[in-house]
C-alpha positions as CSV (number, residue, x, y, z in Angstrom):
1,M,8.8,-15.7,-0.6
2,Q,11.9,-15.1,-2.9
3,T,12.2,-11.4,-4.0
4,D,13.6,-11.1,-7.6
5,H,16.4,-8.6,-6.9
6,S,16.9,-8.5,-10.8
7,Q,13.6,-6.7,-11.4
8,S,12.9,-3.2,-10.0
9,L,9.4,-2.3,-10.1
10,I,10.1,1.1,-8.7
11,E,13.2,3.1,-8.7
12,V,13.2,6.5,-6.7
13,N,16.4,8.5,-7.7
14,N,17.4,11.5,-5.4
15,V,13.9,12.7,-5.0
16,S,13.3,16.0,-2.9
17,F,10.1,17.9,-2.4
18,A,8.7,20.9,-0.4
19,F,5.7,22.1,0.8
20,T,5.5,26.0,0.4
21,G,9.3,26.3,0.8
22,E,9.8,23.9,3.6
23,E,11.6,20.8,2.6
24,V,9.7,17.4,3.4
25,L,11.9,14.9,1.4
26,K,15.4,15.5,0.7
27,D,17.8,13.2,-1.8
28,V,15.6,10.2,-1.5
29,S,16.7,7.2,-3.4
30,L,15.0,3.8,-3.0
31,S,14.4,0.7,-5.3
32,I,11.5,-1.7,-5.0
33,H,11.9,-5.3,-6.4
34,K,9.3,-7.8,-7.4
35,G,8.2,-9.7,-4.4
36,D,9.1,-7.1,-1.9
37,Y,7.1,-6.5,1.2
38,L,8.3,-3.0,2.1
39,G,7.4,-1.4,5.3
40,I,7.7,2.3,5.4
41,I,8.1,3.8,8.9
42,G,8.9,7.1,10.5
43,P,7.6,10.2,12.7
44,N,4.5,12.1,12.0
45,G,5.3,14.7,9.4
46,G,8.7,13.0,8.4
47,G,7.3,12.6,4.7
48,K,6.1,8.9,4.6
49,T,2.8,9.7,2.8
50,T,4.5,12.5,0.6
51,L,6.9,9.6,-0.7
52,L,4.0,7.3,-1.4
53,K,2.1,9.9,-3.3
54,I,5.3,10.9,-5.4
55,M,5.6,7.1,-6.3
56,L,2.0,7.0,-7.4
57,G,2.4,10.0,-9.5
58,L,0.0,12.2,-7.2
59,L,2.7,14.7,-6.5
60,P,5.6,15.8,-8.8
61,P,9.2,15.8,-7.2
62,K,10.8,18.9,-6.8
63,T,14.0,17.3,-8.0
64,G,15.1,13.9,-9.0
65,A,13.0,11.2,-10.8
66,V,10.9,8.1,-10.5
67,K,10.6,5.2,-12.6
68,L,7.6,2.7,-12.5
69,F,8.3,-0.7,-14.4
70,G,11.4,0.9,-16.1
71,R,9.4,4.0,-17.5
72,N,9.7,7.4,-16.3
73,I,6.6,8.2,-14.1
74,K,5.5,11.3,-16.7
75,N,5.4,8.4,-19.5
76,F,3.9,5.8,-17.5
77,K,0.4,4.7,-18.4
78,D,-0.4,1.0,-17.4
79,W,-2.0,2.1,-14.0
80,S,-3.8,-1.2,-13.8
81,K,-0.6,-2.8,-12.7
82,I,-0.7,-0.8,-9.5
83,G,-3.4,-1.0,-6.6
84,Y,-3.7,1.7,-4.1
85,V,-5.5,1.4,-0.7
86,P,-5.5,4.9,0.9
87,Q,-5.2,5.8,4.5
88,K,-9.2,6.5,5.0
89,A,-10.4,3.8,2.6
90,T,-13.0,2.9,5.0
91,N,-14.5,6.5,5.0
92,F,-16.3,5.5,1.9
93,E,-19.7,7.4,1.5
94,M,-21.7,4.8,3.5
95,N,-25.2,6.4,3.0
96,F,-24.9,5.1,-0.6
97,P,-26.6,1.9,-1.1
98,V,-23.9,0.0,-2.8
99,S,-23.0,-3.7,-2.3
100,V,-19.8,-5.4,-1.4
101,A,-19.5,-6.7,-5.2
102,E,-20.2,-3.3,-6.4
103,V,-17.5,-1.6,-4.5
104,V,-15.1,-4.4,-5.6
105,E,-16.1,-4.0,-9.3
106,M,-15.2,-0.3,-9.3
107,G,-11.6,-1.6,-9.3
108,R,-12.2,-2.8,-12.8
109,Y,-13.1,0.6,-14.2
110,G,-9.6,1.4,-15.1
111,K,-9.6,-1.5,-17.2
112,L,-13.0,-1.1,-18.7
113,G,-12.3,2.5,-20.0
114,L,-15.2,5.0,-21.0
115,L,-18.5,3.5,-22.0
116,H,-17.7,0.0,-21.5
117,F,-19.8,-1.8,-18.9
118,P,-18.7,-5.0,-16.9
119,N,-19.0,-8.1,-18.4
120,K,-18.8,-11.9,-17.3
121,E,-15.2,-11.9,-17.3
122,D,-15.3,-8.8,-14.9
123,R,-17.9,-10.4,-12.5
124,E,-15.7,-13.6,-12.5
125,K,-12.8,-11.5,-11.4
126,V,-14.7,-9.7,-8.7
127,S,-15.7,-13.2,-7.4
128,Q,-12.1,-14.2,-7.4
129,A,-11.1,-11.0,-5.7
130,L,-13.7,-11.5,-3.1
131,A,-12.5,-15.1,-2.4
132,Q,-8.9,-14.0,-2.1
133,V,-9.7,-11.9,0.7
134,E,-12.2,-14.3,2.4
135,M,-15.3,-12.2,1.7
136,S,-17.1,-14.2,-0.8
137,E,-20.3,-14.7,1.4
138,F,-20.6,-10.9,1.8
139,A,-20.9,-10.1,-1.8
140,N,-24.5,-9.1,-1.8
141,R,-24.4,-7.3,1.6
142,R,-24.4,-3.7,1.7
143,I,-20.9,-2.0,2.4
144,D,-22.0,-0.2,5.2
145,E,-23.3,-3.3,7.1
146,L,-19.9,-4.5,7.3
147,S,-17.5,-4.2,10.2
148,G,-14.3,-1.8,9.8
149,G,-12.3,-5.0,9.4
150,Q,-14.4,-6.4,6.8
151,Q,-14.7,-3.1,4.9
152,Q,-10.8,-3.2,4.8
153,R,-10.8,-6.5,3.2
154,V,-13.3,-5.3,0.7
155,F,-11.2,-2.4,-0.3
156,I,-8.1,-4.7,-0.6
157,A,-10.2,-6.9,-3.1
158,R,-11.2,-3.6,-5.0
159,A,-7.4,-3.2,-5.3
160,L,-6.6,-6.7,-6.4
161,V,-9.4,-7.0,-8.9
162,S,-7.4,-5.0,-11.7
163,E,-5.0,-7.7,-11.2
164,P,-2.0,-5.3,-10.1
165,E,1.6,-6.4,-9.5
166,L,2.0,-4.2,-6.6
167,I,-0.1,-2.7,-4.0
168,F,0.4,0.5,-1.8
169,L,-1.4,0.6,1.5
170,D,-1.3,3.9,3.5
171,E,-2.1,3.1,7.4
172,P,-4.7,0.5,6.5
173,T,-5.4,-0.6,10.0
174,A,-5.7,2.9,11.6
175,G,-8.9,2.9,14.0
176,V,-9.5,-1.0,14.3
177,D,-8.8,-3.3,17.1
178,I,-5.9,-5.5,17.9
179,K,-7.5,-8.8,16.7
180,T,-8.6,-7.2,13.5
181,Q,-5.3,-5.8,12.9
182,K,-3.6,-9.4,13.4
183,S,-6.1,-10.8,10.8
184,F,-5.5,-8.1,8.3
185,Y,-1.7,-8.7,8.4
186,Q,-2.2,-12.2,7.9
187,L,-4.0,-11.6,4.9
188,L,-1.3,-9.3,3.6
189,E,1.3,-11.7,4.2
190,K,-0.8,-14.5,2.4
191,L,-1.0,-12.1,-0.6
192,N,2.6,-11.5,-0.8
193,R,3.4,-15.3,-0.4
194,E,0.9,-17.0,-2.5
195,L,0.0,-14.3,-5.1
196,K,3.5,-12.9,-5.4
197,L,2.3,-9.6,-4.9
198,T,4.6,-6.7,-4.1
199,L,3.5,-4.7,-1.1
200,I,4.4,-1.4,0.1
201,L,2.9,-0.5,3.5
202,V,3.2,2.6,5.3
203,S,2.2,2.0,8.9
204,H,2.8,3.3,12.7
205,E,2.8,-0.3,13.8
206,L,6.6,-0.9,14.0
207,D,6.3,-4.3,16.0
208,V,4.2,-5.6,13.3
209,L,6.4,-4.6,10.3
210,I,9.3,-5.8,12.0
211,H,8.0,-9.3,12.0
212,E,5.9,-9.0,8.7
213,A,7.8,-7.0,6.2
214,T,10.9,-8.2,4.3
215,E,12.4,-4.7,4.5
216,I,12.0,-1.4,6.2
217,A,12.4,2.1,4.9
218,F,12.7,4.9,7.7
219,V,11.6,8.0,6.4
220,N,12.3,11.4,8.4
221,R,13.1,13.9,5.5
222,T,15.7,11.6,4.3
223,L,15.5,7.8,3.8
224,D,17.4,4.9,5.7
225,Y,17.0,1.4,4.3
226,Y,17.3,-1.7,6.2
227,P,17.2,-4.9,4.1
228,D,16.7,-7.0,7.2
229,P,13.9,-5.7,9.3
230,K,15.7,-6.8,12.6
231,E,18.8,-4.7,11.8
232,F,16.5,-1.5,12.4
233,L,16.0,-2.8,16.0
234,K,19.8,-2.1,16.3
235,G,20.0,1.3,15.1
236,A,19.8,4.7,16.7
237,Y,16.3,5.7,15.3
238,Y,14.7,2.6,17.0
239,H,16.3,3.2,20.5
240,Q,15.3,6.9,20.4
241,F,12.0,6.0,20.6
242,I,12.3,2.9,22.9
243,D,13.8,5.4,25.2
244,T,10.6,7.4,25.2
245,G,8.5,4.2,25.5
246,D,7.1,4.8,22.2
247,T,7.2,2.4,19.3
248,H,4.3,3.8,17.3
249,F,5.6,6.6,15.2
């Protein structure tokens, strides 16, 4: 899809962060535009997930600033515009007897507010989200009866049901087989293309990101941005890992 570079949804400006005195991120700047499919990659411990948490407001930067939809993150309130699929989404409490539809409905709670219960519109949104991830036929099944790949799709639906403009995904295919990974990434590409969703994906799967993402951010304390993913293949960082026979960061 065509990216609208006139509209920045996220602006990260000179952000630094440290854990117990050890610098994790240094002077990181990044703009994410409407329609982007940004792949974030880098070595373990390089700061990828930390950057994600800062953009989600889960961690405050040591220095620098973050804007969401043009507002300083400190003053941002409209969190229903943002969906989040965490690294271990499938580590849901599987012993709890909850249906697929009920899991997806949880994504509406931010819009409902306290003391409000789901109504017909909310149930229609749940059905719509399940259809978008091709899981409608499993609506009444228990979540613990599904495969890992099917559970992933349910958690994508839970993120979609709040009708976000962008979705963060942190290592969503960890621990699943190659066939399931391929199907999952095809789904993401479809959501980006057809629903015009902005996607921010942290992944170790470099080969996938090169072909699926519209741009790459390499994070290893600092950030290097590649507007064309294939340009990353020409850089020193890629060859550093190719020389060791490792394309998984």
